[in-house]
N, CA, C and O atoms as a GROMACS GRO file, in nm:
protein
  472
    1MET      N    1   9.442   7.758   8.474
    1MET     CA    2   9.487   7.847   8.594
    1MET      C    3   9.447   7.781   8.739
    1MET      O    4   9.348   7.717   8.775
    2PRO      N    5   9.593   7.833   8.824
    2PRO     CA    6   9.560   7.773   8.963
    2PRO      C    7   9.502   7.835   9.014
    2PRO      O    8   9.481   7.952   8.983
    3ASN      N    9   9.441   7.758   9.144
    3ASN     CA   10   9.351   7.865   9.215
    3ASN      C   11   9.382   7.917   9.321
    3ASN      O   12   9.445   7.871   9.416
    4GLN      N   13   9.330   8.033   9.303
    4GLN     CA   14   9.357   8.146   9.329
    4GLN      C   15   9.307   8.203   9.518
    4GLN      O   16   9.325   8.318   9.558
    5ILE      N   17   9.241   8.080   9.610
    5ILE     CA   18   9.188   8.152   9.737
    5ILE      C   19   9.283   8.179   9.809
    5ILE      O   20   9.381   8.104   9.803
    6GLN      N   21   9.285   8.275   9.884
    6GLN     CA   22   9.361   8.342   9.975
    6GLN      C   23   9.338   8.323  10.133
    6GLN      O   24   9.217   8.343  10.144
    7VAL      N   25   9.378   8.301  10.235
    7VAL     CA   26   9.319   8.283  10.314
    7VAL      C   27   9.375   8.383  10.437
    7VAL      O   28   9.496   8.405  10.435
    8ILE      N   29   9.297   8.443  10.541
    8ILE     CA   30   9.347   8.541  10.629
    8ILE      C   31   9.247   8.486  10.766
    8ILE      O   32   9.151   8.409  10.765
    9ALA      N   33   9.311   8.562  10.879
    9ALA     CA   34   9.219   8.521  10.971
    9ALA      C   35   9.174   8.623  11.094
    9ALA      O   36   9.197   8.619  11.215
   10PRO      N   37   9.098   8.718  11.010
   10PRO     CA   38   9.073   8.878  11.135
   10PRO      C   39   8.979   8.821  11.221
   10PRO      O   40   8.901   8.725  11.215
   11TYR      N   41   9.026   8.957  11.350
   11TYR     CA   42   8.991   8.897  11.445
   11TYR      C   43   8.905   9.083  11.480
   11TYR      O   44   8.891   9.180  11.405
   12TRP      N   45   8.869   9.063  11.614
   12TRP     CA   46   8.785   9.217  11.649
   12TRP      C   47   8.895   9.270  11.754
   12TRP      O   48   8.918   9.208  11.858
   13LEU      N   49   8.939   9.353  11.730
   13LEU     CA   50   9.102   9.446  11.845
   13LEU      C   51   9.003   9.545  11.918
   13LEU      O   52   8.986   9.628  11.828
   14ASP      N   53   8.925   9.590  12.028
   14ASP     CA   54   8.834   9.639  12.110
   14ASP      C   55   8.929   9.760  12.121
   14ASP      O   56   8.879   9.861  12.170
   15SER      N   57   9.056   9.764  12.084
   15SER     CA   58   9.154   9.892  12.094
   15SER      C   59   9.122   9.993  12.004
   15SER      O   60   9.104  10.115  12.014
   16ALA      N   61   9.117   9.880  11.880
   16ALA     CA   62   9.119   9.995  11.744
   16ALA      C   63   8.902  10.044  11.724
   16ALA      O   64   8.842  10.128  11.655
   17GLY      N   65   8.860   9.947  11.817
   17GLY     CA   66   8.734   9.905  11.811
   17GLY      C   67   8.678   9.906  11.628
   17GLY      O   68   8.587   9.978  11.589
   18THR      N   69   8.759   9.805  11.530
   18THR     CA   70   8.752   9.718  11.429
   18THR      C   71   8.796   9.583  11.410
   18THR      O   72   8.862   9.525  11.497
   19TRP      N   73   8.776   9.550  11.342
   19TRP     CA   74   8.835   9.391  11.256
   19TRP      C   75   8.973   9.453  11.202
   19TRP      O   76   8.981   9.563  11.147
   20VAL      N   77   9.076   9.371  11.225
   20VAL     CA   78   9.186   9.351  11.215
   20VAL      C   79   9.238   9.231  11.194
   20VAL      O   80   9.162   9.136  11.214
   21PHE      N   81   9.393   9.200  11.145
   21PHE     CA   82   9.409   9.086  11.055
   21PHE      C   83   9.552   9.092  11.058
   21PHE      O   84   9.617   9.193  11.030
   22ASP      N   85   9.610   8.957  11.099
   22ASP     CA   86   9.771   9.002  11.053
   22ASP      C   87   9.840   8.862  10.943
   22ASP      O   88   9.809   8.742  10.944
   23ASP      N   89   9.902   8.908  10.889
   23ASP     CA   90   9.968   8.778  10.799
   23ASP      C   91  10.143   8.838  10.734
   23ASP      O   92  10.191   8.928  10.664
   24VAL      N   93  10.187   8.706  10.820
   24VAL     CA   94  10.345   8.759  10.837
   24VAL      C   95  10.382   8.724  10.686
   24VAL      O   96  10.496   8.751  10.646
   25ALA      N   97  10.259   8.645  10.573
   25ALA     CA   98  10.364   8.610  10.456
   25ALA      C   99  10.347   8.802  10.419
   25ALA      O  100  10.378   8.793  10.300
   26THR      N  101  10.328   8.917  10.434
   26THR     CA  102  10.292   9.007  10.367
   26THR      C  103  10.298   9.120  10.467
   26THR      O  104  10.253   9.232  10.443
   27ASP      N  105  10.359   9.086  10.584
   27ASP     CA  106  10.413   9.188  10.681
   27ASP      C  107  10.302   9.255  10.679
   27ASP      O  108  10.312   9.348  10.599
   28LEU      N  109  10.156   9.250  10.752
   28LEU     CA  110  10.076   9.325  10.789
   28LEU      C  111  10.030   9.310  10.915
   28LEU      O  112   9.943   9.224  10.926
   29VAL      N  113  10.065   9.372  11.026
   29VAL     CA  114  10.019   9.347  11.156
   29VAL      C  115   9.906   9.443  11.187
   29VAL      O  116   9.907   9.561  11.152
   30ARG      N  117   9.821   9.393  11.247
   30ARG     CA  118   9.677   9.412  11.292
   30ARG      C  119   9.622   9.568  11.184
   30ARG      O  120   9.600   9.687  11.208
   31GLU      N  121   9.621   9.492  11.081
   31GLU     CA  122   9.585   9.569  10.948
   31GLU      C  123   9.437   9.585  11.026
   31GLU      O  124   9.372   9.500  11.086
   32PRO      N  125   9.409   9.724  11.001
   32PRO     CA  126   9.252   9.713  11.020
   32PRO      C  127   9.121   9.761  10.880
   32PRO      O  128   9.123   9.868  10.820
   33PHE      N  129   9.046   9.677  10.863
   33PHE     CA  130   8.916   9.684  10.780
   33PHE      C  131   8.843   9.846  10.884
   33PHE      O  132   8.831   9.874  11.003
   34VAL      N  133   8.809   9.921  10.738
   34VAL     CA  134   8.764  10.097  10.774
   34VAL      C  135   8.656   9.981  10.689
   34VAL      O  136   8.628   9.866  10.656
   35ASN      N  137   8.618  10.167  10.687
   35ASN     CA  138   8.519  10.249  10.563
   35ASN      C  139   8.423  10.145  10.523
   35ASN      O  140   8.438  10.085  10.417
   36GLY      N  141   8.315  10.116  10.610
   36GLY     CA  142   8.220  10.011  10.619
   36GLY      C  143   8.243   9.878  10.550
   36GLY      O  144   8.143   9.838  10.489
   37ILE      N  145   8.346   9.802  10.544
   37ILE     CA  146   8.378   9.693  10.601
   37ILE      C  147   8.340   9.603  10.691
   37ILE      O  148   8.287   9.492  10.691
   38PRO      N  149   8.395   9.706  10.795
   38PRO     CA  150   8.352   9.611  10.905
   38PRO      C  151   8.223   9.576  10.924
   38PRO      O  152   8.203   9.482  11.000
   39ALA      N  153   8.123   9.634  10.868
   39ALA     CA  154   7.912   9.630  10.867
   39ALA      C  155   7.939   9.451  10.776
   39ALA      O  156   7.896   9.337  10.796
   40MET      N  157   8.045   9.524  10.662
   40MET     CA  158   8.002   9.360  10.570
   40MET      C  159   8.045   9.231  10.612
   40MET      O  160   8.003   9.119  10.583
   41ILE      N  161   8.186   9.289  10.724
   41ILE     CA  162   8.247   9.141  10.800
   41ILE      C  163   8.100   9.078  10.901
   41ILE      O  164   8.068   8.960  10.897
   42ASP      N  165   8.011   9.203  11.000
   42ASP     CA  166   7.961   9.152  11.085
   42ASP      C  167   7.844   9.077  10.994
   42ASP      O  168   7.820   8.963  11.033
   43ASP      N  169   7.779   9.115  10.895
   43ASP     CA  170   7.719   9.044  10.818
   43ASP      C  171   7.797   8.891  10.796
   43ASP      O  172   7.741   8.791  10.841
   44LEU      N  173   7.895   8.882  10.742
   44LEU     CA  174   7.928   8.730  10.630
   44LEU      C  175   7.917   8.656  10.760
   44LEU      O  176   7.894   8.535  10.756
   45VAL      N  177   7.933   8.731  10.898
   45VAL     CA  178   7.983   8.617  11.034
   45VAL      C  179   7.889   8.580  11.117
   45VAL      O  180   7.896   8.498  11.208
   46ALA      N  181   7.758   8.675  11.067
   46ALA     CA  182   7.645   8.630  11.174
   46ALA      C  183   7.601   8.489  11.228
   46ALA      O  184   7.570   8.460  11.344
   47GLU      N  185   7.604   8.438  11.158
   47GLU     CA  186   7.575   8.253  11.184
   47GLU      C  187   7.726   8.193  11.267
   47GLU      O  188   7.731   8.093  11.340
   48ILE      N  189   7.826   8.271  11.238
   48ILE     CA  190   7.968   8.218  11.330
   48ILE      C  191   7.986   8.215  11.479
   48ILE      O  192   8.073   8.299  11.505
   49PRO      N  193   7.944   8.158  11.585
   49PRO     CA  194   7.980   8.225  11.706
   49PRO      C  195   8.090   8.217  11.727
   49PRO      O  196   8.173   8.135  11.687
   50ASN      N  197   8.106   8.380  11.849
   50ASN     CA  198   8.213   8.413  11.892
   50ASN      C  199   8.306   8.418  11.791
   50ASN      O  200   8.411   8.355  11.802
   51ALA      N  201   8.269   8.510  11.658
   51ALA     CA  202   8.366   8.532  11.535
   51ALA      C  203   8.461   8.663  11.551
   51ALA      O  204   8.545   8.706  11.472
   52ARG      N  205   8.417   8.718  11.696
   52ARG     CA  206   8.527   8.846  11.709
   52ARG      C  207   8.646   8.754  11.778
   52ARG      O  208   8.757   8.805  11.760
   53ASP      N  209   8.648   8.664  11.832
   53ASP     CA  210   8.775   8.588  11.848
   53ASP      C  211   8.885   8.555  11.764
   53ASP      O  212   9.002   8.522  11.786
   54GLY      N  213   8.780   8.581  11.605
   54GLY     CA  214   8.892   8.500  11.522
   54GLY      C  215   8.809   8.407  11.407
   54GLY      O  216   8.705   8.349  11.440
   55PHE      N  217   8.834   8.403  11.344
   55PHE     CA  218   8.794   8.338  11.252
   55PHE      C  219   8.844   8.334  11.095
   55PHE      O  220   8.897   8.426  11.034
   56LEU      N  221   8.810   8.181  11.038
   56LEU     CA  222   8.892   8.176  10.894
   56LEU      C  223   8.819   8.306  10.758
   56LEU      O  224   8.697   8.324  10.758
   57MET      N  225   8.883   8.362  10.686
   57MET     CA  226   8.859   8.458  10.603
   57MET      C  227   8.907   8.419  10.437
   57MET      O  228   9.006   8.476  10.390
   58LEU      N  229   8.834   8.324  10.361
   58LEU     CA  230   8.864   8.261  10.215
   58LEU      C  231   8.825   8.397  10.144
   58LEU      O  232   8.727   8.443  10.202
   59PHE      N  233   8.860   8.465  10.056
   59PHE     CA  234   8.838   8.559   9.922
   59PHE      C  235   8.930   8.491   9.799
   59PHE      O  236   9.022   8.412   9.820
   60SER      N  237   8.890   8.535   9.671
   60SER     CA  238   8.929   8.515   9.561
   60SER      C  239   8.903   8.618   9.429
   60SER      O  240   8.787   8.660   9.426
   61GLY      N  241   8.955   8.648   9.363
   61GLY     CA  242   8.897   8.743   9.262
   61GLY      C  243   8.840   8.614   9.136
   61GLY      O  244   8.838   8.635   9.014
   62SER      N  245   8.810   8.519   9.186
   62SER     CA  246   8.736   8.456   9.084
   62SER      C  247   8.631   8.350   9.135
   62SER      O  248   8.705   8.270   9.192
   63PRO      N  249   8.503   8.301   9.147
   63PRO     CA  250   8.421   8.205   9.209
   63PRO      C  251   8.503   8.081   9.250
   63PRO      O  252   8.596   8.024   9.190
   64PHE      N  253   8.430   8.047   9.396
   64PHE     CA  254   8.497   7.922   9.463
   64PHE      C  255   8.381   7.827   9.494
   64PHE      O  256   8.272   7.880   9.477
   65PRO      N  257   8.376   7.711   9.533
   65PRO     CA  258   8.261   7.659   9.572
   65PRO      C  259   8.250   7.709   9.691
   65PRO      O  260   8.348   7.742   9.758
   66GLY      N  261   8.148   7.719   9.724
   66GLY     CA  262   8.062   7.750   9.853
   66GLY      C  263   8.115   7.891   9.907
   66GLY      O  264   8.161   7.903  10.021
   67TYR      N  265   8.108   7.967   9.842
   67TYR     CA  266   8.170   8.145   9.844
   67TYR      C  267   8.033   8.212   9.893
   67TYR      O  268   7.931   8.205   9.824
   68GLN      N  269   8.037   8.278  10.020
   68GLN     CA  270   7.906   8.325  10.056
   68GLN      C  271   7.828   8.437  10.029
   68GLN      O  272   7.706   8.454  10.030
   69LYS      N  273   7.985   8.556   9.991
   69LYS     CA  274   7.916   8.693   9.945
   69LYS      C  275   8.025   8.725   9.817
   69LYS      O  276   8.147   8.709   9.811
   70ARG      N  277   7.929   8.777   9.720
   70ARG     CA  278   8.042   8.845   9.537
   70ARG      C  279   8.013   8.981   9.603
   70ARG      O  280   7.908   9.023   9.653
   71LEU      N  281   8.151   9.047   9.588
   71LEU     CA  282   8.154   9.214   9.611
   71LEU      C  283   8.188   9.273   9.487
   71LEU      O  284   8.283   9.235   9.419
   72GLU      N  285   8.125   9.349   9.462
   72GLU     CA  286   8.200   9.479   9.255
   72GLU      C  287   8.233   9.543   9.311
   72GLU      O  288   8.214   9.585   9.426
   73TRP      N  289   8.333   9.570   9.175
   73TRP     CA  290   8.446   9.691   9.197
   73TRP      C  291   8.317   9.817   9.171
   73TRP      O  292   8.216   9.802   9.102
   74VAL      N  293   8.358   9.948   9.252
   74VAL     CA  294   8.273  10.024   9.255
   74VAL      C  295   8.387  10.174   9.178
   74VAL      O  296   8.398  10.243   9.076
   75ARG      N  297   8.440  10.156   9.295
   75ARG     CA  298   8.561  10.278   9.242
   75ARG      C  299   8.719  10.265   9.277
   75ARG      O  300   8.751  10.149   9.303
   76GLU      N  301   8.801  10.339   9.281
   76GLU     CA  302   8.888  10.354   9.325
   76GLU      C  303   8.923  10.492   9.389
   76GLU      O  304   8.903  10.596   9.326
   77GLU      N  305   8.985  10.491   9.535
   77GLU     CA  306   9.008  10.613   9.562
   77GLU      C  307   9.114  10.638   9.616
   77GLU      O  308   9.172  10.529   9.616
   78MET      N  309   9.201  10.734   9.679
   78MET     CA  310   9.285  10.766   9.749
   78MET      C  311   9.363  10.606   9.772
   78MET      O  312   9.388  10.551   9.879
   79GLY      N  313   9.382  10.567   9.661
   79GLY     CA  314   9.469  10.461   9.646
   79GLY      C  315   9.446  10.299   9.671
   79GLY      O  316   9.516  10.198   9.666
   80GLY      N  317   9.279  10.336   9.707
   80GLY     CA  318   9.218  10.180   9.813
   80GLY      C  319   9.108  10.154   9.680
   80GLY      O  320   9.125  10.217   9.576
   81ASN      N  321   9.027  10.084   9.692
   81ASN     CA  322   8.895  10.079   9.616
   81ASN      C  323   8.753  10.008   9.692
   81ASN      O  324   8.750   9.923   9.781
   82TRP      N  325   8.676  10.054   9.646
   82TRP     CA  326   8.493  10.050   9.686
   82TRP      C  327   8.466   9.916   9.602
   82TRP      O  328   8.479   9.898   9.481
   83TYR      N  329   8.422   9.825   9.707
   83TYR     CA  330   8.349   9.730   9.647
   83TYR      C  331   8.185   9.737   9.711
   83TYR      O  332   8.151   9.796   9.813
   84GLN      N  333   8.118   9.677   9.641
   84GLN     CA  334   7.968   9.643   9.704
   84GLN      C  335   7.916   9.538   9.735
   84GLN      O  336   7.979   9.451   9.676
   85THR      N  337   7.841   9.496   9.790
   85THR     CA  338   7.752   9.377   9.783
   85THR      C  339   7.599   9.400   9.785
   85THR      O  340   7.557   9.466   9.880
   86ASP      N  341   7.513   9.356   9.696
   86ASP     CA  342   7.363   9.341   9.687
   86ASP      C  343   7.270   9.263   9.786
   86ASP      O  344   7.157   9.310   9.797
   87SER      N  345   7.292   9.190   9.833
   87SER     CA  346   7.224   9.118   9.938
   87SER      C  347   7.315   9.132  10.066
   87SER      O  348   7.408   9.052  10.053
   88PRO      N  349   7.327   9.220  10.212
   88PRO     CA  350   7.237   9.376  10.172
   88PRO      C  351   7.296   9.484  10.097
   88PRO      O  352   7.416   9.505  10.080
   89ALA      N  353   7.229   9.530  10.067
   89ALA     CA  354   7.268   9.701   9.975
   89ALA      C  355   7.447   9.696  10.079
   89ALA      O  356   7.453   9.631  10.183
   90MET      N  357   7.520   9.743  10.047
   90MET     CA  358   7.655   9.767  10.109
   90MET      C  359   7.764   9.839  10.046
   90MET      O  360   7.792   9.808   9.930
   91GLN      N  361   7.825   9.923  10.100
   91GLN     CA  362   7.924   9.986  10.001
   91GLN      C  363   8.045   9.977  10.138
   91GLN      O  364   8.029  10.014  10.254
   92GLY      N  365   8.168   9.916  10.073
   92GLY     CA  366   8.307   9.897  10.199
   92GLY      C  367   8.454   9.933  10.054
   92GLY      O  368   8.466   9.913   9.933
   93TRP      N  369   8.541   9.998  10.172
   93TRP     CA  370   8.677  10.063  10.109
   93TRP      C  371   8.774   9.966  10.139
   93TRP      O  372   8.793   9.946  10.259
   94LEU      N  373   8.863   9.878  10.028
   94LEU     CA  374   8.937   9.825  10.079
   94LEU      C  375   9.057   9.897  10.050
   94LEU      O  376   9.083   9.933   9.935
   95CYS      N  377   9.148   9.925  10.172
   95CYS     CA  378   9.292  10.014  10.167
   95CYS      C  379   9.395   9.942  10.063
   95CYS      O  380   9.358   9.833  10.019
   96PRO      N  381   9.521   9.993  10.019
   96PRO     CA  382   9.628   9.969   9.912
   96PRO      C  383   9.666   9.830  10.003
   96PRO      O  384   9.751   9.768   9.940
   97ALA      N  385   9.636   9.773  10.108
   97ALA     CA  386   9.683   9.643  10.136
   97ALA      C  387   9.649   9.547  10.050
   97ALA      O  388   9.719   9.450  10.022
   98LEU      N  389   9.483   9.586   9.986
   98LEU     CA  390   9.447   9.479   9.903
   98LEU      C  391   9.588   9.448   9.724
   98LEU      O  392   9.601   9.363   9.636
   99PHE      N  393   9.639   9.544   9.753
   99PHE     CA  394   9.768   9.487   9.652
   99PHE      C  395   9.854   9.415   9.697
   99PHE      O  396   9.944   9.399   9.614
  100ARG      N  397   9.878   9.344   9.822
  100ARG     CA  398   9.974   9.252   9.925
  100ARG      C  399   9.909   9.090   9.797
  100ARG      O  400   9.988   9.000   9.769
  101TYR      N  401   9.789   9.090   9.753
  101TYR     CA  402   9.712   9.001   9.734
  101TYR      C  403   9.673   8.987   9.599
  101TYR      O  404   9.665   8.873   9.552
  102PHE      N  405   9.644   9.099   9.522
  102PHE     CA  406   9.621   9.092   9.395
  102PHE      C  407   9.683   9.214   9.330
  102PHE      O  408   9.651   9.323   9.377
  103ASP      N  409   9.789   9.207   9.203
  103ASP     CA  410   9.871   9.258   9.101
  103ASP      C  411   9.742   9.410   9.093
  103ASP      O  412   9.777   9.528   9.106
  104GLU      N  413   9.590   9.360   9.068
  104GLU     CA  414   9.520   9.489   9.032
  104GLU      C  415   9.396   9.455   9.121
  104GLU      O  416   9.364   9.349   9.174
  105ALA      N  417   9.332   9.587   9.120
  105ALA     CA  418   9.206   9.530   9.181
  105ALA      C  419   9.159   9.497   9.123
  105ALA      O  420   9.160   9.540   9.008
  106PRO      N  421   9.042   9.339   9.185
  106PRO     CA  422   9.007   9.247   9.092
  106PRO      C  423   8.833   9.330   9.063
  106PRO      O  424   8.783   9.416   9.136
  107GLY      N  425   8.773   9.273   8.943
  107GLY     CA  426   8.672   9.351   8.910
  107GLY      C  427   8.535   9.278   8.996
  107GLY      O  428   8.416   9.310   8.985
  108GLU      N  429   8.598   9.165   9.086
  108GLU     CA  430   8.488   9.100   9.160
  108GLU      C  431   8.584   9.009   9.302
  108GLU      O  432   8.686   8.941   9.289
  109LEU      N  433   8.518   9.036   9.410
  109LEU     CA  434   8.577   8.949   9.526
  109LEU      C  435   8.483   8.886   9.527
  109LEU      O  436   8.372   8.936   9.504
  110TYR      N  437   8.510   8.698   9.566
  110TYR     CA  438   8.400   8.607   9.653
  110TYR      C  439   8.481   8.610   9.798
  110TYR      O  440   8.596   8.634   9.835
  111VAL      N  441   8.362   8.575   9.856
  111VAL     CA  442   8.450   8.549  10.013
  111VAL      C  443   8.342   8.483  10.071
  111VAL      O  444   8.223   8.485  10.039
  112LYS      N  445   8.420   8.404  10.189
  112LYS     CA  446   8.364   8.307  10.301
  112LYS      C  447   8.415   8.307  10.394
  112LYS      O  448   8.532   8.270  10.405
  113ALA      N  449   8.333   8.353  10.503
  113ALA     CA  450   8.391   8.338  10.644
  113ALA      C  451   8.366   8.196  10.704
  113ALA      O  452   8.252   8.158  10.680
  114GLU      N  453   8.434   8.117  10.768
  114GLU     CA  454   8.486   7.992  10.785
  114GLU      C  455   8.499   7.998  10.984
  114GLU      O  456   8.584   8.065  11.043
  115VAL      N  457   8.429   7.940  11.030
  115VAL     CA  458   8.499   7.868  11.213
  115VAL      C  459   8.641   7.908  11.183
  115VAL      O  460   8.681   7.924  11.067
  116MET      N  461   8.717   7.924  11.292
  116MET     CA  462   8.890   7.862  11.280
  116MET      C  463   8.862   7.783  11.409
  116MET      O  464   8.803   7.825  11.508
  117ASN      N  465   8.933   7.617  11.382
  117ASN     CA  466   8.942   7.536  11.439
  117ASN      C  467   9.073   7.594  11.525
  117ASN      O  468   9.151   7.679  11.480
  118LEU      N  469   9.083   7.536  11.648
  118LEU     CA  470   9.163   7.617  11.703
  118LEU      C  471   9.281   7.490  11.816
  118LEU      O  472   9.372   7.536  11.885
   0.00000   0.00000   0.00000
């Protein structure tokens, strides 16, 4: 099975008051993270200097070397999906844009944040 690691580059958008990302390949522009996901991202990037200026987020439905967090699927709601982490205990909702990357909501998501080298 080929490696299915996806990469996006979230950044903080002051006018929206949340993390957003652009992805030309999926026609997403300033796609916002909402409903608990911003707090999860804050935790994920706590060690990355100036993360609000942008960072790389790697994610996959399968474990990959060096992943930082495992998110477990909780339930579907309003076309999106709730995921949770155990450490720290948090829940967040991923909107239907998730389906631009996956055919169906993965039972688990594995994520890692990296410094973006400009």
